[in-house]
N, CA, C, O and CB atoms as a CASP TS submission, in Angstrom:
PFRMAT TS
TARGET T0000
AUTHOR 0000-0000-0000
METHOD Language model
MODEL 1
PARENT N/A
ATOM      1  N   MET     1      90.014  88.469 103.965  1.00  0.00           N
ATOM      2  CA  MET     1      89.601  89.782 103.501  1.00  0.00           C
ATOM      3  C   MET     1      90.818  90.711 103.513  1.00  0.00           C
ATOM      4  O   MET     1      91.540  90.774 104.509  1.00  0.00           O
ATOM      5  CB  MET     1      88.448  90.351 104.386  1.00  0.00           C
ATOM      6  N   LYS     2      91.044  91.420 102.425  1.00  0.00           N
ATOM      7  CA  LYS     2      92.170  92.339 102.316  1.00  0.00           C
ATOM      8  C   LYS     2      91.919  93.577 103.170  1.00  0.00           C
ATOM      9  O   LYS     2      90.776  93.950 103.435  1.00  0.00           O
ATOM     10  CB  LYS     2      92.410  92.735 100.846  1.00  0.00           C
ATOM     11  N   THR     3      93.011  94.204 103.593  1.00  0.00           N
ATOM     12  CA  THR     3      92.909  95.394 104.430  1.00  0.00           C
ATOM     13  C   THR     3      92.060  96.466 103.769  1.00  0.00           C
ATOM     14  O   THR     3      91.200  97.061 104.420  1.00  0.00           O
ATOM     15  CB  THR     3      94.292  95.943 104.737  1.00  0.00           C
ATOM     16  N   GLU     4      92.290  96.726 102.470  1.00  0.00           N
ATOM     17  CA  GLU     4      91.540  97.779 101.791  1.00  0.00           C
ATOM     18  C   GLU     4      90.051  97.469 101.707  1.00  0.00           C
ATOM     19  O   GLU     4      89.241  98.386 101.566  1.00  0.00           O
ATOM     20  CB  GLU     4      92.093  97.992 100.400  1.00  0.00           C
ATOM     21  N   GLU     5      89.676  96.199 101.791  1.00  0.00           N
ATOM     22  CA  GLU     5      88.264  95.828 101.764  1.00  0.00           C
ATOM     23  C   GLU     5      87.601  96.087 103.111  1.00  0.00           C
ATOM     24  O   GLU     5      86.381  96.239 103.174  1.00  0.00           O
ATOM     25  CB  GLU     5      88.108  94.357 101.376  1.00  0.00           C
ATOM     26  N   LYS     6      88.377  96.141 104.185  1.00  0.00           N
ATOM     27  CA  LYS     6      87.836  96.394 105.519  1.00  0.00           C
ATOM     28  C   LYS     6      87.577  97.881 105.762  1.00  0.00           C
ATOM     29  O   LYS     6      86.780  98.235 106.632  1.00  0.00           O
ATOM     30  CB  LYS     6      88.789  95.859 106.575  1.00  0.00           C
ATOM     31  N   TRP     7      88.234  98.743 105.012  1.00  0.00           N
ATOM     32  CA  TRP     7      88.126 100.183 105.238  1.00  0.00           C
ATOM     33  C   TRP     7      86.715 100.664 104.936  1.00  0.00           C
ATOM     34  O   TRP     7      86.190 100.423 103.849  1.00  0.00           O
ATOM     35  CB  TRP     7      89.145 100.947 104.375  1.00  0.00           C
ATOM     36  N   THR     8      86.099 101.346 105.905  1.00  0.00           N
ATOM     37  CA  THR     8      84.738 101.849 105.723  1.00  0.00           C
ATOM     38  C   THR     8      84.700 103.368 105.642  1.00  0.00           C
ATOM     39  O   THR     8      83.637 103.958 105.447  1.00  0.00           O
ATOM     40  CB  THR     8      83.850 101.373 106.857  1.00  0.00           C
ATOM     41  N   GLY     9      85.847 103.991 105.791  1.00  0.00           N
ATOM     42  CA  GLY     9      85.907 105.450 105.750  1.00  0.00           C
ATOM     43  C   GLY     9      85.897 105.988 104.329  1.00  0.00           C
ATOM     44  O   GLY     9      85.820 105.238 103.357  1.00  0.00           O
ATOM     45  N   ARG    10      85.976 107.289 104.239  1.00  0.00           N
ATOM     46  CA  ARG    10      85.982 107.967 102.949  1.00  0.00           C
ATOM     47  C   ARG    10      87.264 107.620 102.189  1.00  0.00           C
ATOM     48  O   ARG    10      88.348 107.577 102.770  1.00  0.00           O
ATOM     49  CB  ARG    10      85.854 109.501 103.135  1.00  0.00           C
ATOM     50  N   ARG    11      87.129 107.379 100.917  1.00  0.00           N
ATOM     51  CA  ARG    11      88.285 107.078 100.071  1.00  0.00           C
ATOM     52  C   ARG    11      88.596 108.304  99.212  1.00  0.00           C
ATOM     53  O   ARG    11      87.693 109.009  98.761  1.00  0.00           O
ATOM     54  CB  ARG    11      88.018 105.819  99.173  1.00  0.00           C
ATOM     55  N   VAL    12      89.874 108.540  98.999  1.00  0.00           N
ATOM     56  CA  VAL    12      90.314 109.674  98.198  1.00  0.00           C
ATOM     57  C   VAL    12      90.875 109.160  96.880  1.00  0.00           C
ATOM     58  O   VAL    12      91.788 108.335  96.859  1.00  0.00           O
ATOM     59  CB  VAL    12      91.371 110.520  98.959  1.00  0.00           C
ATOM     60  N   ASP    13      90.324 109.652  95.797  1.00  0.00           N
ATOM     61  CA  ASP    13      90.844 109.344  94.466  1.00  0.00           C
ATOM     62  C   ASP    13      91.908 110.409  94.187  1.00  0.00           C
ATOM     63  O   ASP    13      91.572 111.544  93.847  1.00  0.00           O
ATOM     64  CB  ASP    13      89.689 109.334  93.348  1.00  0.00           C
ATOM     65  N   PHE    14      93.181 110.053  94.327  1.00  0.00           N
ATOM     66  CA  PHE    14      94.241 111.043  94.278  1.00  0.00           C
ATOM     67  C   PHE    14      94.368 111.769  92.940  1.00  0.00           C
ATOM     68  O   PHE    14      94.645 112.968  92.951  1.00  0.00           O
ATOM     69  CB  PHE    14      95.527 110.390  94.598  1.00  0.00           C
ATOM     70  N   PRO    15      94.183 111.124  91.794  1.00  0.00           N
ATOM     71  CA  PRO    15      94.214 111.908  90.547  1.00  0.00           C
ATOM     72  C   PRO    15      93.117 112.983  90.518  1.00  0.00           C
ATOM     73  O   PRO    15      93.360 114.101  90.064  1.00  0.00           O
ATOM     74  CB  PRO    15      94.057 110.975  89.334  1.00  0.00           C
ATOM     75  N   VAL    16      91.932 112.652  90.993  1.00  0.00           N
ATOM     76  CA  VAL    16      90.839 113.627  91.046  1.00  0.00           C
ATOM     77  C   VAL    16      91.172 114.716  92.062  1.00  0.00           C
ATOM     78  O   VAL    16      90.969 115.900  91.791  1.00  0.00           O
ATOM     79  CB  VAL    16      89.494 112.933  91.410  1.00  0.00           C
ATOM     80  N   PHE    17      91.682 114.323  93.229  1.00  0.00           N
ATOM     81  CA  PHE    17      92.054 115.289  94.263  1.00  0.00           C
ATOM     82  C   PHE    17      93.112 116.258  93.735  1.00  0.00           C
ATOM     83  O   PHE    17      93.004 117.468  93.936  1.00  0.00           O
ATOM     84  CB  PHE    17      92.574 114.561  95.521  1.00  0.00           C
ATOM     85  N   SER    18      94.125 115.731  93.066  1.00  0.00           N
ATOM     86  CA  SER    18      95.202 116.556  92.523  1.00  0.00           C
ATOM     87  C   SER    18      94.670 117.552  91.500  1.00  0.00           C
ATOM     88  O   SER    18      95.059 118.720  91.502  1.00  0.00           O
ATOM     89  CB  SER    18      96.276 115.677  91.887  1.00  0.00           C
ATOM     90  N   ASP    19      93.790 117.091  90.636  1.00  0.00           N
ATOM     91  CA  ASP    19      93.199 117.963  89.624  1.00  0.00           C
ATOM     92  C   ASP    19      92.374 119.064  90.276  1.00  0.00           C
ATOM     93  O   ASP    19      92.474 120.229  89.892  1.00  0.00           O
ATOM     94  CB  ASP    19      92.329 117.151  88.656  1.00  0.00           C
ATOM     95  N   THR    20      91.562 118.699  91.257  1.00  0.00           N
ATOM     96  CA  THR    20      90.735 119.672  91.971  1.00  0.00           C
ATOM     97  C   THR    20      91.602 120.698  92.691  1.00  0.00           C
ATOM     98  O   THR    20      91.323 121.896  92.647  1.00  0.00           O
ATOM     99  CB  THR    20      89.814 118.963  92.974  1.00  0.00           C
ATOM    100  N   LEU    21      92.644 120.226  93.346  1.00  0.00           N
ATOM    101  CA  LEU    21      93.543 121.119  94.073  1.00  0.00           C
ATOM    102  C   LEU    21      94.235 122.089  93.117  1.00  0.00           C
ATOM    103  O   LEU    21      94.334 123.281  93.409  1.00  0.00           O
ATOM    104  CB  LEU    21      94.588 120.308  94.855  1.00  0.00           C
ATOM    105  N   SER    22      94.706 121.594  91.992  1.00  0.00           N
ATOM    106  CA  SER    22      95.362 122.451  90.996  1.00  0.00           C
ATOM    107  C   SER    22      94.418 123.537  90.496  1.00  0.00           C
ATOM    108  O   SER    22      94.815 124.692  90.345  1.00  0.00           O
ATOM    109  CB  SER    22      95.864 121.611  89.814  1.00  0.00           C
ATOM    110  N   LYS    23      93.173 123.165  90.242  1.00  0.00           N
ATOM    111  CA  LYS    23      92.188 124.139  89.765  1.00  0.00           C
ATOM    112  C   LYS    23      91.887 125.184  90.832  1.00  0.00           C
ATOM    113  O   LYS    23      91.783 126.371  90.525  1.00  0.00           O
ATOM    114  CB  LYS    23      90.895 123.431  89.347  1.00  0.00           C
ATOM    115  N   ARG    24      91.747 124.752  92.085  1.00  0.00           N
ATOM    116  CA  ARG    24      91.472 125.699  93.172  1.00  0.00           C
ATOM    117  C   ARG    24      92.624 126.675  93.354  1.00  0.00           C
ATOM    118  O   ARG    24      92.407 127.870  93.555  1.00  0.00           O
ATOM    119  CB  ARG    24      91.210 124.949  94.483  1.00  0.00           C
ATOM    120  N   ARG    25      93.847 126.168  93.284  1.00  0.00           N
ATOM    121  CA  ARG    25      95.008 127.046  93.431  1.00  0.00           C
ATOM    122  C   ARG    25      95.076 128.047  92.281  1.00  0.00           C
ATOM    123  O   ARG    25      95.381 129.220  92.494  1.00  0.00           O
ATOM    124  CB  ARG    25      96.304 126.219  93.494  1.00  0.00           C
ATOM    125  N   ALA    26      94.796 127.589  91.072  1.00  0.00           N
ATOM    126  CA  ALA    26      94.815 128.481  89.909  1.00  0.00           C
ATOM    127  C   ALA    26      93.773 129.583  90.061  1.00  0.00           C
ATOM    128  O   ALA    26      94.036 130.736  89.720  1.00  0.00           O
ATOM    129  CB  ALA    26      94.563 127.687  88.612  1.00  0.00           C
ATOM    130  N   GLU    27      92.594 129.238  90.570  1.00  0.00           N
ATOM    131  CA  GLU    27      91.539 130.227  90.784  1.00  0.00           C
ATOM    132  C   GLU    27      91.967 131.290  91.784  1.00  0.00           C
ATOM    133  O   GLU    27      91.519 132.435  91.710  1.00  0.00           O
ATOM    134  CB  GLU    27      90.265 129.545  91.266  1.00  0.00           C
ATOM    135  N   LEU    28      92.828 130.916  92.714  1.00  0.00           N
ATOM    136  CA  LEU    28      93.307 131.851  93.733  1.00  0.00           C
ATOM    137  C   LEU    28      94.597 132.550  93.314  1.00  0.00           C
ATOM    138  O   LEU    28      95.197 133.274  94.109  1.00  0.00           O
ATOM    139  CB  LEU    28      93.524 131.121  95.046  1.00  0.00           C
ATOM    140  N   GLY    29      95.023 132.340  92.084  1.00  0.00           N
ATOM    141  CA  GLY    29      96.240 132.970  91.603  1.00  0.00           C
ATOM    142  C   GLY    29      97.503 132.251  92.028  1.00  0.00           C
ATOM    143  O   GLY    29      98.567 132.864  92.111  1.00  0.00           O
ATOM    144  N   ASN    30      97.400 130.968  92.297  1.00  0.00           N
ATOM    145  CA  ASN    30      98.537 130.143  92.730  1.00  0.00           C
ATOM    146  C   ASN    30      99.309 130.790  93.878  1.00  0.00           C
ATOM    147  O   ASN    30     100.494 131.096  93.739  1.00  0.00           O
ATOM    148  CB  ASN    30      99.482 129.890  91.556  1.00  0.00           C
ATOM    149  N   PRO    31      98.641 130.997  95.008  1.00  0.00           N
ATOM    150  CA  PRO    31      99.300 131.668  96.132  1.00  0.00           C
ATOM    151  C   PRO    31     100.469 130.849  96.672  1.00  0.00           C
ATOM    152  O   PRO    31     100.446 129.618  96.643  1.00  0.00           O
ATOM    153  CB  PRO    31      98.295 131.933  97.251  1.00  0.00           C
ATOM    154  N   GLU    32     101.481 131.544  97.160  1.00  0.00           N
ATOM    155  CA  GLU    32     102.619 130.892  97.795  1.00  0.00           C
ATOM    156  C   GLU    32     102.188 130.530  99.212  1.00  0.00           C
ATOM    157  O   GLU    32     101.837 131.407 100.001  1.00  0.00           O
ATOM    158  CB  GLU    32     103.902 131.816  97.794  1.00  0.00           C
ATOM    159  N   LEU    33     102.213 129.257  99.527  1.00  0.00           N
ATOM    160  CA  LEU    33     101.784 128.809 100.841  1.00  0.00           C
ATOM    161  C   LEU    33     102.881 129.055 101.863  1.00  0.00           C
ATOM    162  O   LEU    33     104.062 128.837 101.590  1.00  0.00           O
ATOM    163  CB  LEU    33     101.401 127.326 100.810  1.00  0.00           C
ATOM    164  N   ALA    34     102.483 129.505 103.031  1.00  0.00           N
ATOM    165  CA  ALA    34     103.443 129.773 104.100  1.00  0.00           C
ATOM    166  C   ALA    34     104.081 128.476 104.570  1.00  0.00           C
ATOM    167  O   ALA    34     103.408 127.455 104.716  1.00  0.00           O
ATOM    168  CB  ALA    34     102.762 130.493 105.280  1.00  0.00           C
ATOM    169  N   ARG    35     105.363 128.526 104.799  1.00  0.00           N
ATOM    170  CA  ARG    35     106.065 127.363 105.319  1.00  0.00           C
ATOM    171  C   ARG    35     105.952 127.373 106.837  1.00  0.00           C
ATOM    172  O   ARG    35     105.697 128.413 107.444  1.00  0.00           O
ATOM    173  CB  ARG    35     107.557 127.351 104.866  1.00  0.00           C
ATOM    174  N   ASN    36     106.140 126.229 107.429  1.00  0.00           N
ATOM    175  CA  ASN    36     106.129 126.105 108.873  1.00  0.00           C
ATOM    176  C   ASN    36     107.250 126.965 109.444  1.00  0.00           C
ATOM    177  O   ASN    36     108.386 126.882 108.978  1.00  0.00           O
ATOM    178  CB  ASN    36     106.280 124.623 109.310  1.00  0.00           C
ATOM    179  N   SER    37     106.949 127.788 110.446  1.00  0.00           N
ATOM    180  CA  SER    37     107.950 128.691 111.014  1.00  0.00           C
ATOM    181  C   SER    37     109.061 127.949 111.736  1.00  0.00           C
ATOM    182  O   SER    37     110.169 128.469 111.866  1.00  0.00           O
ATOM    183  CB  SER    37     107.292 129.660 111.964  1.00  0.00           C
ATOM    184  N   GLY    38     108.782 126.749 112.205  1.00  0.00           N
ATOM    185  CA  GLY    38     109.810 125.958 112.875  1.00  0.00           C
ATOM    186  C   GLY    38     110.016 126.303 114.333  1.00  0.00           C
ATOM    187  O   GLY    38     111.001 125.870 114.931  1.00  0.00           O
ATOM    188  N   LYS    39     109.119 127.068 114.919  1.00  0.00           N
ATOM    189  CA  LYS    39     109.282 127.487 116.317  1.00  0.00           C
ATOM    190  C   LYS    39     109.251 126.318 117.295  1.00  0.00           C
ATOM    191  O   LYS    39     109.848 126.400 118.368  1.00  0.00           O
ATOM    192  CB  LYS    39     108.201 128.475 116.686  1.00  0.00           C
ATOM    193  N   ASN    40     108.575 125.248 116.948  1.00  0.00           N
ATOM    194  CA  ASN    40     108.414 124.121 117.875  1.00  0.00           C
ATOM    195  C   ASN    40     109.220 122.894 117.467  1.00  0.00           C
ATOM    196  O   ASN    40     108.851 121.771 117.812  1.00  0.00           O
ATOM    197  CB  ASN    40     106.957 123.747 117.978  1.00  0.00           C
ATOM    198  N   ARG    41     110.310 123.093 116.739  1.00  0.00           N
ATOM    199  CA  ARG    41     111.103 121.949 116.283  1.00  0.00           C
ATOM    200  C   ARG    41     111.871 121.315 117.425  1.00  0.00           C
ATOM    201  O   ARG    41     112.368 121.994 118.324  1.00  0.00           O
ATOM    202  CB  ARG    41     112.068 122.375 115.188  1.00  0.00           C
ATOM    203  N   THR    42     111.955 120.004 117.366  1.00  0.00           N
ATOM    204  CA  THR    42     112.740 119.270 118.361  1.00  0.00           C
ATOM    205  C   THR    42     114.220 119.430 118.036  1.00  0.00           C
ATOM    206  O   THR    42     114.589 119.811 116.924  1.00  0.00           O
ATOM    207  CB  THR    42     112.340 117.760 118.396  1.00  0.00           C
ATOM    208  N   GLU    43     115.055 119.136 119.016  1.00  0.00           N
ATOM    209  CA  GLU    43     116.501 119.224 118.804  1.00  0.00           C
ATOM    210  C   GLU    43     116.943 118.272 117.697  1.00  0.00           C
ATOM    211  O   GLU    43     117.830 118.598 116.909  1.00  0.00           O
ATOM    212  CB  GLU    43     117.258 118.910 120.106  1.00  0.00           C
ATOM    213  N   SER    44     116.320 117.090 117.639  1.00  0.00           N
ATOM    214  CA  SER    44     116.710 116.133 116.601  1.00  0.00           C
ATOM    215  C   SER    44     116.335 116.651 115.214  1.00  0.00           C
ATOM    216  O   SER    44     117.076 116.437 114.254  1.00  0.00           O
ATOM    217  CB  SER    44     116.048 114.768 116.853  1.00  0.00           C
ATOM    218  N   LYS    45     115.203 117.324 115.099  1.00  0.00           N
ATOM    219  CA  LYS    45     114.799 117.889 113.806  1.00  0.00           C
ATOM    220  C   LYS    45     115.746 119.017 113.420  1.00  0.00           C
ATOM    221  O   LYS    45     116.136 119.131 112.258  1.00  0.00           O
ATOM    222  CB  LYS    45     113.333 118.404 113.857  1.00  0.00           C
ATOM    223  N   LYS    46     116.118 119.851 114.387  1.00  0.00           N
ATOM    224  CA  LYS    46     117.062 120.932 114.110  1.00  0.00           C
ATOM    225  C   LYS    46     118.393 120.366 113.632  1.00  0.00           C
ATOM    226  O   LYS    46     119.001 120.898 112.704  1.00  0.00           O
ATOM    227  CB  LYS    46     117.272 121.804 115.360  1.00  0.00           C
ATOM    228  N   ALA    47     118.843 119.291 114.265  1.00  0.00           N
ATOM    229  CA  ALA    47     120.105 118.660 113.876  1.00  0.00           C
ATOM    230  C   ALA    47     120.004 118.085 112.465  1.00  0.00           C
ATOM    231  O   ALA    47     120.941 118.202 111.675  1.00  0.00           O
ATOM    232  CB  ALA    47     120.489 117.553 114.877  1.00  0.00           C
ATOM    233  N   LEU    48     118.877 117.471 112.154  1.00  0.00           N
ATOM    234  CA  LEU    48     118.671 116.917 110.817  1.00  0.00           C
ATOM    235  C   LEU    48     118.702 118.018 109.767  1.00  0.00           C
ATOM    236  O   LEU    48     119.358 117.869 108.736  1.00  0.00           O
ATOM    237  CB  LEU    48     117.341 116.158 110.748  1.00  0.00           C
ATOM    238  N   LEU    49     118.006 119.116 110.013  1.00  0.00           N
ATOM    239  CA  LEU    49     117.976 120.215 109.056  1.00  0.00           C
ATOM    240  C   LEU    49     119.352 120.848 108.884  1.00  0.00           C
ATOM    241  O   LEU    49     119.717 121.256 107.781  1.00  0.00           O
ATOM    242  CB  LEU    49     116.971 121.268 109.497  1.00  0.00           C
ATOM    243  N   LYS    50     120.119 120.931 109.976  1.00  0.00           N
ATOM    244  CA  LYS    50     121.480 121.458 109.899  1.00  0.00           C
ATOM    245  C   LYS    50     122.350 120.543 109.049  1.00  0.00           C
ATOM    246  O   LYS    50     123.139 121.015 108.230  1.00  0.00           O
ATOM    247  CB  LYS    50     122.086 121.617 111.307  1.00  0.00           C
ATOM    248  N   ALA    51     122.209 119.240 109.241  1.00  0.00           N
ATOM    249  CA  ALA    51     122.990 118.282 108.458  1.00  0.00           C
ATOM    250  C   ALA    51     122.640 118.380 106.973  1.00  0.00           C
ATOM    251  O   ALA    51     123.519 118.278 106.117  1.00  0.00           O
ATOM    252  CB  ALA    51     122.749 116.849 108.967  1.00  0.00           C
ATOM    253  N   ILE    52     121.366 118.575 106.673  1.00  0.00           N
ATOM    254  CA  ILE    52     120.944 118.738 105.276  1.00  0.00           C
ATOM    255  C   ILE    52     121.574 119.996 104.688  1.00  0.00           C
ATOM    256  O   ILE    52     122.093 119.982 103.571  1.00  0.00           O
ATOM    257  CB  ILE    52     119.394 118.808 105.170  1.00  0.00           C
ATOM    258  N   LYS    53     121.521 121.089 105.460  1.00  0.00           N
ATOM    259  CA  LYS    53     122.100 122.351 104.995  1.00  0.00           C
ATOM    260  C   LYS    53     123.607 122.223 104.803  1.00  0.00           C
ATOM    261  O   LYS    53     124.153 122.690 103.802  1.00  0.00           O
ATOM    262  CB  LYS    53     121.790 123.480 105.988  1.00  0.00           C
ATOM    263  N   ASP    54     124.281 121.587 105.768  1.00  0.00           N
ATOM    264  CA  ASP    54     125.734 121.404 105.692  1.00  0.00           C
ATOM    265  C   ASP    54     126.138 120.554 104.489  1.00  0.00           C
ATOM    266  O   ASP    54     127.239 120.699 103.957  1.00  0.00           O
ATOM    267  CB  ASP    54     126.250 120.759 106.976  1.00  0.00           C
ATOM    268  N   ALA    55     125.244 119.674 104.069  1.00  0.00           N
ATOM    269  CA  ALA    55     125.518 118.814 102.915  1.00  0.00           C
ATOM    270  C   ALA    55     125.175 119.508 101.590  1.00  0.00           C
ATOM    271  O   ALA    55     125.320 118.925 100.515  1.00  0.00           O
ATOM    272  CB  ALA    55     124.729 117.509 103.037  1.00  0.00           C
ATOM    273  N   GLY    56     124.720 120.758 101.688  1.00  0.00           N
ATOM    274  CA  GLY    56     124.411 121.510 100.475  1.00  0.00           C
ATOM    275  C   GLY    56     122.950 121.500 100.089  1.00  0.00           C
ATOM    276  O   GLY    56     122.570 122.033  99.046  1.00  0.00           O
ATOM    277  N   GLY    57     122.127 120.892 100.932  1.00  0.00           N
ATOM    278  CA  GLY    57     120.699 120.841 100.636  1.00  0.00           C
ATOM    279  C   GLY    57     119.968 122.045 101.187  1.00  0.00           C
ATOM    280  O   GLY    57     120.523 122.822 101.964  1.00  0.00           O
ATOM    281  N   ASN    58     118.736 122.194 100.787  1.00  0.00           N
ATOM    282  CA  ASN    58     117.905 123.295 101.275  1.00  0.00           C
ATOM    283  C   ASN    58     116.513 122.753 101.521  1.00  0.00           C
ATOM    284  O   ASN    58     115.778 122.461 100.578  1.00  0.00           O
ATOM    285  CB  ASN    58     117.873 124.490 100.264  1.00  0.00           C
ATOM    286  N   TRP    59     116.154 122.619 102.768  1.00  0.00           N
ATOM    287  CA  TRP    59     114.852 122.064 103.102  1.00  0.00           C
ATOM    288  C   TRP    59     113.834 123.138 103.236  1.00  0.00           C
ATOM    289  O   TRP    59     112.670 122.854 103.517  1.00  0.00           O
ATOM    290  CB  TRP    59     114.916 121.265 104.363  1.00  0.00           C
TER
END
C-alpha cells in the first residue's frame, strides 16, 4: 500500500486552495501581510540572514 493511500486525514487540492486564497485576498483589497518581527530568532538564523544580506540578497 502506498503512503498516500494510508492517509486518512483531510486532503488539500492545491489549485483549488490557491484559487480560493486569491479570491479571498482580492475581496479584502489584497492586504499586505505582516512579516515575522524576528524577535525570537536563533543565533544561527540571524547568521544565515546576515550572510544572505551580505551576499546582496534580501530576505
